[in-house]
N, C-alpha and C positions, 0 to 999 in steps of 0.2 A: 548662588552661594548659600551655604548652610545657614550662615548668620541671618541672611535675608529670609530664609524659610521660617526660622523660629521667632524672629522679631518683625515679621512682615506687617502684623496688625498695627503696631504703633506708627510705622512709616505711613501706611495707607491712611490711618486716621489723621495724622498731621497734614498730609497733602490735601485731604478732603476738606479739613477745616480751613485751610488757607484759601481754597477756591482757585487754586492754580489752574491755568488753562493755556490754550494755544497762544504762541507769541511771547511768552514770558522769557526773560533772561535770568538764568539761574547759575549758581556755582555750588558744586559739590566739593567741599573742602575735606581733604583726607579721603579721597575717592576710593582708595584701595582697589578691590576687585571690580568696582564699577557697577554694583547692583543698584545703588541709589542713582547713579548717573543715568543708567538705562531707564529706570522708572521715571525720572524727570524728563528725559528725551522723548519718551512715548507720549507724555502729556503735552509738552510745549510744541511738538510738531516741528515741521521744517521752517516755520516762520519764527520759531524761538531759537534759543541758544543755551547750551549747557557747558560750562567750564568745569572739566574734571581736573581738580588740583590735588597734587600729592607731592610731598618732599622727596619721596623715593622714586627715582626714574623707572625702576622695575614695576612698582605699583602703578605709576602713571601709565606705563605701556599696557599694563593689564586692563586698566580702566578704558584706555583708548581702544584696545582690542574688543572689549565687551560692547563698546558703543560704536564699533566700526560700521554698523549698518545705518547709523544715523549721521547725516552730514552736519547736523547742528551741534555735534559734540566736539569741543576743542580741548585737548589735553595740555596741561601746563605743569611743569615741574617747579614747585614753590612751597616753602614752608608756610604754615598758617601764620606764624609770627611776622612774616614778611609779605603778607598777602597784598598784591597789587594786580588788579584785573584791567583788561583793555577798556572796559566800560563799566558804568554803574549797573548793577543787576537788581532785579525785582526780589530775588530770594538768595540768601546765602545759607547753606545747609551743612551741618556736620553731624556725624554719628560715630561713636566709639573713637573719637579723636582726642578730646580734651584730656582724657585720662592718661594719655601718653606724652603730651607736650610739656615743655618746661614750665610755662605760665599760662594756664587756661584763660585768665582774664585778658591777657594781651591778645590772644587769638580771637576771642569774642569781640574785643574792641576793633580789631582789624576787619572782622566780618561786618561789623556795623558800618565802618567807613566805606566798605565795598558796595553797600546797598544804597539805592536812591532813597530820598526822603519819602516816607510813607510805605516803603518796602518792608521786607520781612527777613528776620534771622530766626532760624530754627536749629536747635541743638538737641541731640538725643544721647545721653550719657548714663552709665550704670552707677548703681550703688552696690559695688561688688560684695561688700561684707554682709549685705542683706540676703545674698544667695545662700542656699543650703544644700548639702548632700547628706542624706540620712539624718537631718537635723543639725549637722555640724556646719559652722560658718565657712563660707567659701572665701578663698584668698587669691590674689593675683599679684605675686611678688614683683613681676616685671613691669607693672604699671606705676608711673610716678604719682598719679592721683586716682587710686582705684575707686574712691567713693565720691568723685567729683559731682555725680548726679545729685547728691544731697544738698549741694550749695549752688546748683546751676541757676535757679531763679535769681538768687542774690547776685551772681556774677553778671547776669543779663542786666539787672537793674543798675549795678555799678558801672556798666558800660554805657549807660544812658539810653537803654532800650525800654520800651513800654511792654511789660509782660501781659499778653492778652489771654494766654491759657497755659496751664502746666498740669501734668499728671504723670503717674508711674504705672507701668505694666510689667508683669513678670511671667513668662511661660513656665509651666510646671509639667512634670510627668513622672512616671515610674516604669522601669523596665525598658526594653529596647524601643527606640523611636528617635525622632529628630532632637528632642531635648537631651537625651543621653548622649547621642552622637556629637552634638555641638559641644557639650561639656568635655567630652573626651578630646575633641580637636583643640579646645581652648586650654585645657590644663594637663592633658596627658593622663588623666585619671578616668578609669572606666568605672562608672557607678554601679554596674551590674543591674540588679533589680531594685536597688535602693531608690527611694523617692528623691526627686531633684526639684528644687526651685531655683531657676536661673536668676542672676542678678536683676532686680527691677531696673527697667530702662526709663529714666526720667526724660520726658519731652517738654521743652519750653518753646512756645511760640511767642515771638516778640516782634514788635513793630518799631521801625526807625521813625522817630517823631518828624513831622513835617517841619521844614526849616533847618534840619540838621544836615 
């Protein structure tokens, strides 16, 4: 997917810092097209498991199709606010999800409860208004919480998680290329040759305390 193309580095960095490996149990919450699901399945191998969770049955089917080559992928239709998995997982991951849900704090709390003590919750969310097209502020009227990335570390702490790492990255470009193409797919606006800074993606890596 194009979003995976332009935001691939933050995803790869997060998974590398976790030290995720074969045999892990993971959940991709708001799996969408399945690009994160596939990335996780490739790492955990056949001894692991990846739950591709999405509230939209069509999106769930898309994620299941993307992960069809991996027997370890299990697709589930479920909203993040109602998250209940068949087993405790080592990692619950979401990307570009919390900006759309009714209450991001509730979803992060449900993710925490889905993870075993000592396991991980990782969230990657944008600060939309920090994006720029030719110096002008980017907006996303269809999102409930377009700048949720700005408060993501606080949401994690409020959910009882231990924030181990947090950072922001923003792809940028000018003229034709993946950045311009992604912006056009996201907003319907063709930036032409104007310089573009996509919304910074804030990554929070947080641990579930032992004993929780």
